[in-house]
Each structure stands twice: as C-alpha cells, then as structure tokens.
N, C-alpha and C positions, 0 to 999 in steps of 0.2 A: 482712059477704063473708065467704063458708068455706067458697069453692071453691079446692081445694091442683092446682097439678100434680103428677102423680106419677112421669114418665118426661120426657127429657132432651128423645124426639121430639116430645113430645105442646106441651112447654114451645119450640119452635123453628119450630118448625106456628103458634104462637098468634104468637110476634115476625113470621114474614111476613107473616101473613094478618090482622094490623093494626098494626105498627112501617112506618114507615119503612123502605126500604132504604139509605139512608146508608153498615150497618156492615157488610164480609165475617168477622164473624169465629167462628177458627178453635171448629169442632164440639162444643162441651162446653158441657152448664150445670149452672152452679159454683150450690152453696146455702149455702155455710160455709169459713169462711174461720178459720185460726189461724199465726200467729207468718209463715213462710217455706210453710205446705202451702194449698192449695183440696181440699173434695172437693166431685162430684157428687153429680147424685143422684140414684143406681144405689150411690154408696158406695165409686167408689174417688178417689183420695188423689190427689195434683199437689201439683210441685215451683211454685212459681207467680217467672216467669224473668222478669216485665215489670213486673208490682209495680202495676200501672196505670197504665203511662207513668210511671211515677217518683212516683205520689203515697202509694204506700205503704211507703214508706220502714224504720220506724218498727214493723211485718210488720203482719198482718192482727189488727182485733178488738185491740188492743193494750190490756192491762186497764185502766191509768191514764189511757188518752184514754179507753175508752170510759166511765171514771169520769166524766172532769169531764164530759163530755156529759151522762151521768144525772142529776148533780145541776144541771148548770145546766140544762137541757132541766123537770124538776122547778122548777122558782121562775122563770126567764123568758126566754124564747126570743126578742123581737122588741118590740122597742120601735117603728122605723124611727131615721132618723134630726132629728125633729118634736123629737126630745124628749135627753138625756141618760141613756145607763145607766150602775150601776156596776161595770162591768166594760172597757169600750175603754177607759178613761180609763186600767187598770192594763196590759190589753197594748199597747196604743201606747208605752207605757213600757218597758217588760219590751222589744217587738222593736224600738223604738229604740236598745236599751241593746248590744241583741245584736249588730246587722247596724250598727252604729255611724250612726247618721244624727239628724238632728236633728227630722223629722218622717218621719210615715207617714200614706197613704190607705191604708182598709180598701177590697175591692173584693169580689170573688164565683170568678168563674174567669179563666184567666188569660190571655185572649182582652178579657177588661173590663181585668185589667190594662197590657196591652200597648194597648189602647184613651185610657186613662188616662193613660200614658207620652205617644203619641201629643199629645194633647190640650199636657199639660203641654210638652212639648215647643216645642210651636206659639205658646203665650201667649210663654212667655220668649223665646223669639227675639222674637217682638212686644214686649214690652214693656221686655228688658234689652239687648236685641244691638240695639234699630233697624233690623230686619228688617221691610221695607215689607209693607203687609196683607195677603194674600192671597201672599206671595208666599216662603214659609220654604217647605226642603226638606227631608227626612227622608230619612239615606243608608242602606241597609238591602242586605245579604249576598246571591249566589246563591244558592239552594236553601237560605235561610231557613226555619224555619216559626215563628210566634207567634201562630199560631189560624187561624179562616174566615168571620171577620166581614170583612164587605162594604171597611171602610177594613183589615184588615189584607190580605186578598186583595191589592190591589192593590199591596203591593209582593209582592207571589207572583214565583217563575222556574216553579211546576210547573203545568202544564197543567192537572191536574187541578183547582185550587185554584179556575181563570179562568177553564176556556171554559164557555159557555153562561152567564156570571154576571156580565158588563157590564154599563153602564160605569164602566169604575174610578174609586178616586179620583185624585188629580192630584197632585202634589206630594212624588213620592217618589223618590231615581233610585240604579239597582243595579245597585253594584260587584261586583270578585270577593271571595269570602272566601278569607282569606288572605294574601292581598296588600298589604303597604304600599304599593307604589311609587298601586295604585288608592288607598290612603287617605287619599295625600300628594296628589294631582288633583286628587278630589273634596271634602273640607275643606273646600278654599281659596277658593270660595266662596264670596262674603260672604252668602248667602240661605239658607246647610246651617245648623240652627240641634240637628241631631241624627245622631248615628251610632247606629244601631239592629242590636244584634247578636247570637247568641249564645254564649256561651264555647269549648261543644263544638258545633256544631250535628246536637243529637238525631235529630228526625226526616229527615232527611236522611241518613241513615245512620252515625251516631255521628262527622262528622269532627273530628278533633279539630288544632287548626291549630300552624304552626310555632311554638316555644317561641319567646319574646318578639312573639308575634304581638299576640297582647291590651295587653303595658305601650307600643310602640308605638303602636297605635291610641290611651292612654291620650293618648302624651306628644303626640300629632298635633291632637287633639283640644284638649289644654288650649293649644298656640301658633294655632292659629285658632278659640278661645272658641267651639266646638262643642260641646254636652251630649253625652257618653257611657251612652247607654241601654241598660244588658244584659240582657237575659231570661235570668234565672237560673230560667225556671220550671220546667224539666225538668233539670237541672245545681246548682239549688241545693239545700240544704238533707242535706248531708253525702253524698251521693250520689255524685260521686268523690272522695271522699278528704278530703274538706275542707269546711266549713260552707258558704261558695262557690267555684264552679269556679274564679272569680278571682282570690281567694284564691292560689290559686295562682306569678301572677307580681304578687303585690301589687297587683293592680289594686284602686280605687276608683273604682265608675261614680259616678255625678251623679246618676242615675234608675236604681234595684234594682227590678224587677220581678220577682218572688216568687209562687209561687201551691203545686199540687200538694199538697207533703208535710207545708205546713207543717198540714195536721188529722190525719197519721196517716193522711188517705184516710175518714175519715169523714162532712166535711163539704165543700164547697165554699168555700176561701175563695182571695182574691188580697190581693197588697200591694203596695204604690210605695211606694218611698222615696226621701227626696234632702233637701237642705238645705233652710233656709227661705228662700234668692234664689231655688229653684226650687218649692217649693212651694206659697209662697207670693203666684203668680201667680194662683195662683185661688182668685176667693174668692166667697160665699155664691151658693147658685142655677147657680153655676157648671157643677159638675157631683155627680153621687152617684148612689146605687144605695138603693131600699129596704131592701136585704137587707147591705148590705153598714156593716159596724161593728157587725153582732147580736152579743149578748152572749154566746148562745149559741157563734157563730165564737172571739168572745173569749177565753171561757175551755176550751177545744177549743185556740187553736194555743199558750196559752200551757206548757200542761203537754205539747202536742207534741216543741216545740223542747224541754223541759226531756228528756224524754225519746231527743234526741236528745243533745244534752250528759253526759245521766251515764253514760248507754248504751256511752257514747265512738263513737258510729256511722261517724262520722268514719274516725277511726282503724283500725277494722274495715272498712269501703271498701275503704280506701286499704292495708292489708298481705292481703286475700284477694280484691283486684280481680291484684293484683303474679301471685299464685297462678292465675289462673285466665285471664289472660293466656299465663301460662306451659304452661301444660297445653294451648289452643288453636296457640301456637304447634307444642308436638309437636307436634298434630294435625296440622297443614298437612305434616311431613312425610311423613306415613304416607298423606299423601290429597289427592288434585289435585283433590279437589270442593274444599276450601277455599282460597279464593284471597290472601285475609290476615285478620287480625285487627285490630282497632283499640279504643283508649278509654282511659279511667281512671279510677281508681277500681271500682266497683260497677256502672261504665253504661261498657258494650261492645258490637263485634259483630264480624257472621263476613262476612265475601264471600262468595259461592257461585260457584263457575267455572263460569257461568252466564249466558244471557242475562237481563234483568231481565224480558223479555217473557216467560221461560218459565217452568212451577210449580213448579221442579227447587224450591227453596225453600220454599214451600209444605209439599211434599210432604213434606219433611221433618221442618218444625213438625209436621203430622202425626203421622208416625213418632213423635219424641218425644211429644207425647202420649199417644199407645198408650203408653209407655213410663214415663206419668209425669212429663212436665217440659213445660211450657207459655212455649211465648214464640209470635213471631208476627214474619208477614217484612218488613218497608220499604223501598218500594222497587225492590221484584220480588225482587230480586234479593241481599238486605241482615236476616239475621237481628238483630234487638237481643235484647241479651241482660243484664238490669236485674232479679237478684234483692233481696227487702227488704234490708234493710242489717244484722238480727238475725241474719240464715245465720252461719251456723258452719265452720271447716275440713273439717272433716268431712263436713257433707254438700256440702259447692266440691266437694268431691272428686268425690262421689258421682253429682253433678248433671254433673261433667267427664266420666264414665265415661259418664253415659246420651249426655249430647253421641257420647262417641268412639263407643261402639256403634253410633247409629243414621246418624253416615258413614256408617263402616263398613263398615256393612251394606246403606249405603244401594244401590238402580239405579237409576241413569236413567230413562228409558225412552223 
C-alpha cells in the first residue's frame, strides 16, 4: 500500500464516500500528535481540548508508553485466553494494587466493560442476593452515557441512542440523576441488583452531582444489599483531579469500570474491577474476549498508569482545572453568550446561551479550530473542554485566551 492522502479535502471526501456516516467530525484532518498538540495534513498546529474523549490523558504519543508498546509488540501481541501469557498476571497485580480491588477482568472497549459489569451484577443478584431468575433490575440514571451496544442503550434516555434500534433489553429502571430520594425509593426493591451511574455525567454535558450524592448512593446501596456499579471510563485515570472521580467523596464502588486513558490512547483497553464475592460468580466459558487481556495491552497499561503517578497528572488536573474555571467564570461576566461553566479537574464544559437545536456551539468550535484549538459540542449547546493532563499553566492561559477571543468576537447568525 503506497497510496497516501495529500490534502484535508481528499481525506474528508474518502471518508464520506467509503465510511459509515455515524460521526459528524469537525472538518480538520489530523496527521500527527505530540503532548497537547495536533498537526493537520497542511501543517497547521492545534491545541487538543478533547483528548479523544479523555483517552489521551497522558498526552499524545507519550514516549514511555510508545516505548512499552514497541518493546512488547516486537515480542508477543496476542495469545487469546486459551493460554497464559507472561504479562497479564503482572498487569492484573499492578491494577489491583493501584485501585484496591481483589480481582480485575480485562476487556477492550468501554462499552464491553459496561456489558461485563451488567453480566456480573445480574449473576451476583441471582447467586448471592437470591433474586428470582430473570427478575434482576439494574437502576440507571437519566441522561447517562455508557456506550452504544444494544443492551447499554436499553438504559439510555437519549432519543438519538434509541430511535430505530429497538426492541430493547428489559431489566433496567431509570431514575433522576443527583436525586437521593429517587435512590431511596428505587433501591428498596428487593429485585434490584445494582445501581449503575457515572460520578460525573461527561457525555451529557459534564453534569457534576451535588456534594454528598455519591456517598449517599454508596450508603443506600449498602443498606439495601445492592451493588454500586460506577462507570469511570471518562472520569477516571486522573481526569478530575483524583485517580478516580469517586475518590473525591471517598466512595469505593463494588464494581468499577475503567477504559479510555488506561492505555494513554494507543490501543483499546477496559477494566472491570471487583472483589472476589462479585468477580468469582462467573466461571470459565461464561464471559470472555479474544483480545481481552492480551500481552500488548498488559504491558501498555502498566506503563500508562505509572506515567500518571510519576508525572503527578491528577494533581496537575486539580490545579489547572481551577484556573480554567476561574477564567471561564470571568468570561461569563464579559459575554452573554456563555451561560455557565461546570466541571471538576480538567473535565469541564461551558453552556452556550442558545437552544440545543441551534448551530451556535458548533460554529464556535469551527472558529476555535481556525484559532488553533480543537473542541466539539455535545447535546447541541454545550462545549466540553478536556485537554491532555500534561498541559502546563502557561498553555492553559493561552488556550483560555483563544476561547475568550473567539467568544467575544463571535456573532450569532
């Protein structure tokens, strides 16, 4: 294969002709990444303020992670779980000690991780809690985003996720997010096996719950013998200023689901973590994945997590996130276009003062791209900002300057 793309126009036309139209990308064609930066085919440089939906927390092409990838790729990449390999056990020990659980289960995508959590929760409900067969209920929250598989979207309240894709999987009850009374009522049902929530609803627009909500959820779960299943795929791995967002309230989920930045963005890895009582309800043949737990992923995850620790990226996210929100709060006072800012650590969003059906937020993102910063709207009028955690204070201020310039000069059509 010697054919090469030589222009952004050519790349976009090829994707539109030969690829499925299930994404609507910002029209830039990226060819290189390093640290907090992208470069497009024409050589223009951009700040990355999305981090592949928080998969690139360690920065693009981190040399230590790429080194681990190359070294292991030259030795052994895949055995399947039909055989043992010499890296998986080491990685399992490393992640269990890092996150404080007795067992872990390696998968690939975040959606697979959530599917795995659903199966574990149901099996635990039947074998440990004594729920009658096929009666288990998992309680989820409105505006959640846990992936796009047919089971996962059965718990969604987003019309885009559901319309045209039914019939849906039974066994889910949907309650208001950030409502303790809703949890008190729903979790008292003896057929409920798990509460499945995000500590911050990232895809919904970075909705941060009230202080104490996660701790109350943990307490109510304990009272009712219900598993707390926490989806930290986007919020975990130092993004919010702690290794896990649930750490802000000293909450320890019974089932912890991780993904994205586990590999620093170099290959798909997801994890489900639990103690023996939950993890060991499944036996051989009841769940698996050809690529899950491959030695390449095992080598990469250890280096990727060690980078987070060594470079103190959680602390950096905490400190710079405060600076970012202060700058955005100041922007609210200067422009009626920004309605509010919310977030934690370096997972933040601004809400544009226009309807979700308008193109205002999208057009602002186009202007940001012209000025060298890449971000993308979610749910119409919300712009999420999530740079790699290796960003510096000077760079944060430079990016805030770009955002401020674009907002103040922007004219709504």
